[in-house]
C-alpha positions in Angstrom: 24.8 -83.6 -17.2 26.8 -80.3 -17.4 26.8 -77.8 -14.5 25.2 -74.5 -15.1 27.6 -71.6 -15.3 27.6 -69.5 -12.1 26.1 -66.0 -12.2 28.7 -64.9 -9.7 31.8 -63.6 -11.6 34.1 -64.3 -8.7 32.9 -67.9 -8.4 33.3 -68.3 -12.2 36.9 -67.1 -12.0 37.6 -69.5 -9.0 36.2 -72.3 -11.1 38.4 -71.4 -14.0 41.5 -71.4 -11.8 40.5 -74.7 -10.3 40.0 -76.2 -13.7 43.3 -74.9 -15.0 45.5 -75.7 -12.0 43.5 -78.3 -10.2 43.4 -76.3 -7.0 43.6 -72.7 -5.7 47.2 -71.8 -4.9 47.9 -70.8 -1.3 49.0 -67.3 -2.1 45.7 -66.6 -4.0 43.5 -67.4 -1.1 42.0 -64.5 0.9 43.0 -66.2 4.2 46.7 -66.1 3.2 46.5 -62.4 2.0 44.8 -61.2 5.2 47.0 -63.3 7.4 50.0 -61.8 5.7 48.6 -58.3 6.3 48.0 -59.0 9.9 51.6 -60.1 10.3 52.7 -56.9 8.7 50.7 -54.8 11.1 52.1 -56.8 14.1 55.6 -56.4 12.7 55.1 -52.6 12.3 53.7 -52.3 15.8 56.2 -54.4 17.8 59.4 -55.0 15.8 60.2 -51.7 14.2 62.7 -49.6 16.1 61.6 -46.4 17.9 61.5 -43.1 16.0 64.7 -41.3 15.3 67.8 -42.2 13.3 68.1 -46.0 13.4 71.2 -48.1 14.0 72.3 -50.7 11.6 70.2 -53.5 13.1 67.2 -51.2 13.2 67.7 -50.1 9.6 67.7 -53.8 8.5 64.4 -54.3 10.3 62.9 -51.3 8.5 64.1 -52.5 5.1 62.8 -56.0 5.8 59.4 -54.6 6.8 59.2 -52.5 3.6 60.2 -55.4 1.4 57.6 -57.6 3.0 55.0 -54.9 2.3 56.0 -54.8 -1.4 55.8 -58.6 -1.5 52.3 -58.4 -0.2 51.3 -55.8 -2.8 52.9 -57.9 -5.6 50.9 -60.9 -4.5 47.7 -58.9 -4.8 48.6 -57.3 -8.1 49.5 -60.6 -9.8 46.2 -62.3 -8.6 43.5 -62.0 -11.2 40.9 -63.0 -8.6 41.5 -59.9 -6.4 39.2 -56.9 -7.0 40.7 -53.7 -8.5 39.7 -51.8 -5.4 42.0 -53.9 -3.3 44.9 -53.4 -5.8 44.4 -49.6 -5.7 44.4 -49.7 -1.9 47.6 -51.6 -1.8 49.3 -49.0 -4.0 48.2 -46.2 -1.7 49.3 -48.3 1.3 52.8 -48.5 0.0 53.0 -44.8 -0.6 51.5 -43.9 2.8 53.8 -46.4 4.7 56.9 -45.1 2.8 56.0 -41.5 3.8 55.4 -42.6 7.4 58.7 -44.4 7.6 60.6 -41.4 6.2 58.9 -39.1 8.7 59.6 -41.5 11.6 63.2 -42.2 10.9 64.6 -39.4 8.9 66.9 -36.7 10.4 64.8 -33.9 8.8 63.9 -31.0 11.2 60.1 -31.0 10.6 59.4 -28.0 12.7 61.9 -25.8 10.8 60.6 -27.2 7.5 57.0 -26.3 8.4 58.1 -22.7 9.3 60.1 -22.4 6.1 57.8 -24.0 3.5 54.3 -24.0 5.0 54.2 -20.8 7.1 50.6 -19.6 6.8 51.4 -16.3 8.5 53.8 -15.5 5.7 51.3 -16.5 3.1 48.7 -14.2 4.6 51.1 -11.3 4.3 51.9 -12.2 0.7 48.2 -12.8 -0.2 47.4 -9.4 -1.8 50.4 -9.6 -4.1 49.7 -13.3 -5.0 46.0 -12.5 -5.8 47.1 -9.7 -8.1 49.6 -12.1 -9.8 46.9 -14.7 -10.2 44.5 -12.3 -12.0 47.4 -11.2 -14.2 48.1 -14.8 -15.1 44.4 -15.4 -15.9 44.3 -12.3 -18.1 47.4 -13.4 -20.0 46.0 -17.0 -20.5 42.5 -16.0 -21.5 43.6 -13.2 -23.9 46.2 -15.4 -25.5 43.7 -18.2 -26.0 41.2 -15.9 -27.7 43.9 -14.3 -29.9 45.4 -17.7 -30.9 42.0 -19.2 -31.7 41.1 -16.3 -34.0 44.4 -16.2 -35.8 44.8 -19.9 -36.0 41.4 -20.5 -37.4 41.8 -17.8 -40.1 45.2 -19.3 -41.1 43.7 -22.8 -41.3 40.7 -21.5 -43.4 43.0 -19.6 -45.8 45.3 -22.6 -46.1 42.3 -24.9 -47.0 41.8 -22.8 -50.2 45.1 -24.3 -51.5 46.4 -21.1 -52.9 50.1 -21.5 -53.5 51.0 -17.9 -52.6 48.9 -17.9 -49.4 50.2 -21.3 -48.4 53.8 -20.2 -48.7 53.3 -17.3 -46.3 51.1 -19.3 -43.9 53.7 -22.2 -43.7 56.5 -19.7 -43.1 54.4 -18.1 -40.3 53.7 -21.4 -38.7 57.2 -22.7 -38.9 58.7 -19.4 -37.5 56.5 -19.2 -34.5 56.7 -22.9 -33.7 60.5 -22.7 -33.8 60.8 -19.5 -31.8 61.1 -19.9 -28.0 58.4 -18.0 -26.3 60.8 -16.2 -23.9 62.9 -15.0 -26.9 59.7 -13.8 -28.7 58.6 -11.9 -25.6 61.9 -10.1 -25.3 62.0 -9.3 -29.0 58.5 -7.7 -28.8 59.1 -5.9 -25.5 62.7 -4.7 -25.9 63.3 -4.7 -29.7 60.1 -3.3 -31.2 60.5 0.1 -29.5 63.6 0.7 -31.7 61.3 0.6 -34.8 58.7 2.9 -33.2 56.3 0.2 -31.8 55.9 0.5 -28.1 53.8 -2.0 -26.2 53.5 -2.3 -22.4 54.6 -5.5 -20.7 51.1 -7.0 -20.5 50.3 -6.5 -24.2 53.8 -7.8 -25.1 53.2 -11.0 -23.1 49.7 -11.5 -24.7 51.0 -10.9 -28.2 54.0 -13.3 -27.7 51.8 -16.1 -26.2 49.0 -15.5 -28.8 51.4 -15.6 -31.8 53.2 -18.7 -30.6 50.0 -20.6 -29.7 48.2 -19.5 -33.0 50.8 -21.5 -35.0 49.8 -24.7 -33.1 46.1 -23.8 -33.3 46.4 -23.4 -37.0 47.8 -26.9 -37.4 45.1 -28.3 -35.1 42.3 -26.8 -37.2 44.0 -27.9 -40.4 44.1 -31.5 -39.1 40.4 -31.2 -38.3 39.6 -30.1 -41.8 41.7 -32.9 -43.3 39.8 -35.5 -41.2 36.6 -34.6 -43.1 36.0 -36.9 -46.1 36.3 -35.3 -49.5 33.0 -36.8 -50.5 31.2 -34.3 -48.3 33.0 -31.4 -49.8 32.2 -32.7 -53.3 28.6 -33.1 -52.3 28.5 -29.5 -51.0 29.9 -28.3 -54.3 27.3 -30.4 -56.2 24.6 -28.6 -54.2 25.9 -25.2 -55.4 27.6 -24.1 -52.2 30.5 -21.7 -52.7 33.8 -22.3 -50.8 32.8 -19.9 -48.0 29.4 -21.6 -47.4 31.1 -25.0 -47.7 33.5 -23.9 -45.0 30.8 -22.4 -42.7 28.1 -25.1 -43.1 30.1 -28.3 -43.8 33.7 -28.1 -42.6 33.6 -26.0 -39.5 30.8 -27.8 -37.6 32.5 -31.1 -38.1 36.0 -29.9 -37.5 35.2 -28.3 -34.2 34.1 -31.7 -32.8 37.4 -33.2 -33.8 39.7 -30.3 -32.6 38.2 -29.5 -29.2 40.4 -32.0 -27.2 43.7 -30.9 -28.7 42.6 -27.3 -28.5 42.0 -27.6 -24.8 45.5 -29.2 -24.4 47.0 -26.4 -26.3 45.3 -23.8 -24.1 46.6 -25.5 -21.0 50.1 -25.5 -22.4 49.8 -21.8 -23.3 48.5 -21.0 -19.8 51.5 -22.7 -18.2 53.8 -20.6 -20.4 52.5 -17.5 -18.8 55.1 -18.1 -16.1 57.7 -17.0 -18.7 56.2 -13.5 -18.7 58.2 -12.7 -15.6 61.2 -12.2 -17.9 59.7 -8.9 -19.2 58.8 -7.6 -15.7 55.1 -8.8 -15.6 54.0 -9.5 -12.1 52.2 -12.7 -12.8 51.7 -15.5 -10.4 55.3 -16.8 -10.4 56.9 -13.4 -10.3 54.6 -12.5 -7.4 55.6 -15.6 -5.5 59.3 -14.9 -6.1 59.1 -11.2 -5.1 57.2 -12.1 -1.9 59.7 -14.8 -1.2 62.6 -12.3 -1.4 60.7 -9.6 0.5 59.7 -11.8 3.4 62.8 -14.0 3.4 60.7 -17.2 3.4 59.9 -19.6 0.5 56.3 -20.3 1.7 54.7 -18.0 -0.9 56.6 -19.8 -3.7 55.4 -23.2 -2.4 51.9 -21.8 -2.3 52.2 -20.7 -5.9 53.4 -24.2 -6.9 50.4 -25.7 -5.2 48.1 -23.2 -6.9 49.5 -24.1 -10.3 48.8 -27.7 -9.6 45.3 -27.0 -8.5 44.6 -25.0 -11.6 46.2 -27.2 -14.3 45.7 -30.8 -13.1 41.9 -30.6 -13.5 42.3 -28.9 -16.9 44.7 -31.7 -18.0 42.3 -34.4 -16.8 39.4 -32.6 -18.5 41.3 -32.6 -21.8 41.9 -36.3 -21.5 38.3 -36.9 -20.7 37.2 -34.9 -23.7 39.5 -36.8 -26.0 38.1 -40.2 -24.8 34.5 -39.0 -25.3 35.2 -37.7 -28.7 36.9 -41.0 -29.8 34.0 -43.0 -28.3 31.5 -40.8 -30.2 33.4 -41.2 -33.5 33.4 -45.0 -33.1 29.7 -45.0 -32.5 29.2 -42.9 -35.7 31.2 -45.3 -37.7 29.2 -48.3 -36.4 
């Protein structure tokens, strides 16, 4: 009589390990893992040297403690029976303990570092300039995104007509602006164009440079979206009597937009990060504002705050782009099925 399979996944995995190895190894038992952790806590509480620069013997005890902690984490990570939550906690535990050991035993002057890099009084003084720089950065990013989308879409649409003359100029445009560094393009527009009678202010020069550079990439993104559509749909549209413009508007564009949204978002994020280069043509955007306040107040805290602000802005956008890409791929798989 065969035993019924257990409804408990953990019990099923335990049974599989027992069947494969004949027993549960000691290092895979929860009692061993938690006993090991208890010993680590006792070690840290009673055997680690006092705070301050350690002597040779004290340093060896610190290294041994950290190696034991890594061994504990390795035991958890190599155990298929342990839940993912525990594995995640072990990673964070190593990072937290490493930071705590560095803080406890390093010779860094933490009070001076706080005054230099995290001085909130200095940040308050720099706040009006930083806010102005933030809005300038936002203006550059949004304007360049709108401009690049319009130009890039038009280039991709014209290229889809497969006209040899048009394609020659479009390919030359795309290759030129993809190869040209943005900072060089900004300087050419801002400093060189006035000699031929075209004078743009710094903001317009920055938007134009960012938009032209990004439009070359947007054009290729939309082109890839058009190429992803099966030719049978285009032939069916022609069979229904739709002209090329209606085929583009009713058949190609709606399907292409679903494909190109994730790479478009990634391109917008990359273009927004490139706004920091606008400081080269005297635009007081976020980075330039942080640098000027750092020099004026003789303290790097505004620059550290700008760095944190960039991370707060762009990490969620980057994660959002990855999430969109996963959802689009999942939707495409469901459509195929």
